[in-house]
C-alpha positions as YAML, in Angstrom:
chain: A
units: angstrom
residues:
- id: 1
  name: MET
  ca: [46.06, 68.06, 20.03]
- id: 2
  name: VAL
  ca: [42.56, 68.49, 21.04]
- id: 3
  name: ASN
  ca: [40.09, 66.64, 18.77]
- id: 4
  name: LYS
  ca: [36.46, 68.35, 19.51]
- id: 5
  name: SER
  ca: [33.58, 66.84, 17.62]
- id: 6
  name: GLY
  ca: [30.41, 68.85, 16.59]
- id: 7
  name: PHE
  ca: [29.00, 70.99, 13.72]
- id: 8
  name: THR
  ca: [30.38, 74.36, 12.77]
- id: 9
  name: ILE
  ca: [28.00, 77.47, 12.87]
- id: 10
  name: VAL
  ca: [27.94, 77.39, 8.93]
- id: 11
  name: GLU
  ca: [26.87, 73.62, 9.01]
- id: 12
  name: VAL
  ca: [24.18, 74.41, 11.27]
- id: 13
  name: LEU
  ca: [23.02, 77.50, 9.14]
- id: 14
  name: VAL
  ca: [22.85, 75.74, 6.04]
- id: 15
  name: VAL
  ca: [20.73, 72.81, 7.27]
- id: 16
  name: THR
  ca: [18.37, 75.49, 8.96]
- id: 17
  name: ALA
  ca: [17.83, 77.17, 5.63]
- id: 18
  name: ILE
  ca: [17.30, 73.93, 4.05]
- id: 19
  name: ILE
  ca: [14.85, 72.94, 6.29]
- id: 20
  name: GLY
  ca: [13.27, 76.56, 6.16]
- id: 21
  name: ILE
  ca: [12.96, 76.44, 2.47]
- id: 22
  name: MET
  ca: [11.30, 72.77, 2.44]
- id: 23
  name: SER
  ca: [8.99, 74.07, 5.24]
- id: 24
  name: ILE
  ca: [7.80, 76.93, 3.00]
- id: 25
  name: THR
  ca: [7.41, 74.90, 0.01]
- id: 26
  name: SER
  ca: [5.30, 72.28, 1.62]
- id: 27
  name: ILE
  ca: [2.99, 75.07, 3.07]
- id: 28
  name: ILE
  ca: [2.61, 76.59, -0.27]
- id: 29
  name: LEU
  ca: [1.48, 73.20, -1.74]
- id: 30
  name: TYR
  ca: [-0.81, 72.57, 0.89]
- id: 31
  name: MET
  ca: [-2.57, 75.82, 0.51]
- id: 32
  name: ASP
  ca: [-2.84, 75.35, -3.28]
- id: 33
  name: LEU
  ca: [-4.40, 71.64, -2.80]
- id: 34
  name: SER
  ca: [-6.85, 73.05, 0.03]
- id: 35
  name: GLN
  ca: [-7.69, 75.74, -2.63]
- id: 36
  name: LYS
  ca: [-8.39, 73.03, -5.01]
- id: 37
  name: ALA
  ca: [-10.27, 71.13, -2.70]
- id: 38
  name: LEU
  ca: [-12.40, 73.86, -1.95]
- id: 39
  name: VAL
  ca: [-13.43, 74.75, -5.68]
- id: 40
  name: SER
  ca: [-13.93, 71.00, -6.36]
- id: 41
  name: ALA
  ca: [-16.48, 70.78, -3.62]
- id: 42
  name: ILE
  ca: [-18.19, 73.99, -4.57]
- id: 43
  name: LYS
  ca: [-18.55, 72.70, -8.20]
- id: 44
  name: THR
  ca: [-19.80, 69.21, -7.15]
- id: 45
  name: ASP
  ca: [-22.43, 71.25, -4.81]
- id: 46
  name: LEU
  ca: [-23.50, 73.35, -7.83]
- id: 47
  name: LYS
  ca: [-23.92, 70.27, -9.96]
- id: 48
  name: GLU
  ca: [-25.84, 68.01, -7.58]
- id: 49
  name: ALA
  ca: [-28.04, 71.06, -7.08]
- id: 50
  name: SER
  ca: [-28.62, 71.81, -10.41]
- id: 51
  name: GLN
  ca: [-29.40, 68.32, -11.44]
- id: 52
  name: LYS
  ca: [-32.03, 68.33, -8.32]
- id: 53
  name: ILE
  ca: [-33.67, 71.64, -9.79]
- id: 54
  name: LYS
  ca: [-33.82, 70.08, -13.28]
- id: 55
  name: LEU
  ca: [-35.52, 66.98, -11.87]
- id: 56
  name: PHE
  ca: [-38.02, 69.48, -9.86]
- id: 57
  name: LYS
  ca: [-38.89, 70.86, -12.97]
- id: 58
  name: VAL
  ca: [-39.62, 67.87, -14.90]
- id: 59
  name: THR
  ca: [-41.78, 66.73, -12.04]
- id: 60
  name: ASN
  ca: [-43.68, 69.92, -11.47]
- id: 61
  name: ASN
  ca: [-43.25, 71.66, -14.88]
- id: 62
  name: ALA
  ca: [-41.73, 74.74, -13.14]
- id: 63
  name: TYR
  ca: [-38.53, 75.53, -11.18]
- id: 64
  name: PRO
  ca: [-38.88, 75.90, -7.50]
- id: 65
  name: VAL
  ca: [-39.82, 79.42, -5.84]
- id: 66
  name: THR
  ca: [-37.32, 78.73, -2.87]
- id: 67
  name: LEU
  ca: [-34.67, 76.38, -1.82]
- id: 68
  name: ASP
  ca: [-35.13, 76.69, 1.69]
- id: 69
  name: CYS
  ca: [-34.67, 73.64, 3.80]
- id: 70
  name: GLY
  ca: [-36.77, 75.11, 6.73]
- id: 71
  name: VAL
  ca: [-39.83, 74.68, 4.59]
- id: 72
  name: PRO
  ca: [-41.48, 71.21, 3.64]
- id: 73
  name: ASP
  ca: [-40.66, 70.15, 0.18]
- id: 74
  name: SER
  ca: [-43.73, 71.04, -2.06]
- id: 75
  name: ARG
  ca: [-44.79, 72.11, -5.47]
- id: 76
  name: THR
  ca: [-43.02, 75.38, -5.04]
- id: 77
  name: ASN
  ca: [-40.08, 74.64, -2.62]
- id: 78
  name: LEU
  ca: [-37.26, 72.48, -3.02]
- id: 79
  name: CYS
  ca: [-34.65, 71.70, 0.06]
- id: 80
  name: ILE
  ca: [-31.32, 71.28, -1.76]
- id: 81
  name: GLY
  ca: [-29.15, 70.47, 1.53]
- id: 82
  name: PHE
  ca: [-25.69, 71.71, 0.46]
- id: 83
  name: LYS
  ca: [-22.89, 69.80, 1.60]
- id: 84
  name: ASN
  ca: [-20.88, 72.87, 2.75]
- id: 85
  name: SER
  ca: [-22.07, 76.08, 4.57]
- id: 86
  name: TYR
  ca: [-21.47, 78.47, 1.73]
- id: 87
  name: THR
  ca: [-24.17, 80.81, 0.64]
- id: 88
  name: TYR
  ca: [-25.61, 80.27, -2.80]
- id: 89
  name: ASN
  ca: [-27.69, 82.61, -4.96]
- id: 90
  name: TYR
  ca: [-30.69, 81.09, -6.73]
- id: 91
  name: ASN
  ca: [-32.89, 82.62, -9.13]
- id: 92
  name: TYR
  ca: [-35.42, 81.40, -11.86]
- id: 93
  name: ASP
  ca: [-37.88, 82.57, -14.44]
- id: 94
  name: ASN
  ca: [-41.01, 80.50, -14.65]
- id: 95
  name: SER
  ca: [-43.28, 83.12, -16.64]
- id: 96
  name: SER
  ca: [-41.86, 82.59, -20.23]
- id: 97
  name: SER
  ca: [-42.11, 79.68, -22.24]
- id: 98
  name: ASN
  ca: [-38.20, 79.13, -22.01]
- id: 99
  name: LYS
  ca: [-38.23, 78.52, -18.29]
- id: 100
  name: HIS
  ca: [-34.66, 78.88, -16.73]
- id: 101
  name: PHE
  ca: [-32.89, 79.28, -13.59]
- id: 102
  name: GLY
  ca: [-29.36, 80.29, -12.35]
- id: 103
  name: LEU
  ca: [-27.53, 79.01, -9.15]
- id: 104
  name: SER
  ca: [-23.92, 80.61, -8.27]
- id: 105
  name: LEU
  ca: [-21.99, 80.93, -5.30]
- id: 106
  name: ALA
  ca: [-22.35, 84.19, -3.23]
- id: 107
  name: SER
  ca: [-19.88, 86.94, -4.21]
- id: 108
  name: SER
  ca: [-18.15, 87.32, -0.77]
- id: 109
  name: MET
  ca: [-17.19, 83.43, -0.94]
- id: 110
  name: ALA
  ca: [-16.27, 83.60, -4.79]
- id: 111
  name: LEU
  ca: [-13.67, 86.45, -3.74]
- id: 112
  name: LEU
  ca: [-12.24, 84.02, -1.36]
- id: 113
  name: ILE
  ca: [-11.62, 81.36, -3.98]
- id: 114
  name: ALA
  ca: [-10.74, 83.42, -6.90]
...
């Protein structure tokens, strides 16, 4: 009688299926974690920018007109210097006695993280 050593095709298929399932699971988990990291980075940027804008208002009694880093800081401009390269929308109202501002992520990027 000949004694052959090795794996049967069924054993190889079972192991391949198990490895495939594990790979798909890890890819899904990685994508979820990277999505959460992106959202966290954006929230941090918005919170830090909001604090800088509020401090600017306390100092200058008005919100900045622009957040342009290409222009030196002045009584009307504040360079925020976001840590990521996403586009943010900024609006303000200095005309009323109840001055306020808004800062949000641009809509095209919001669709990617929603």
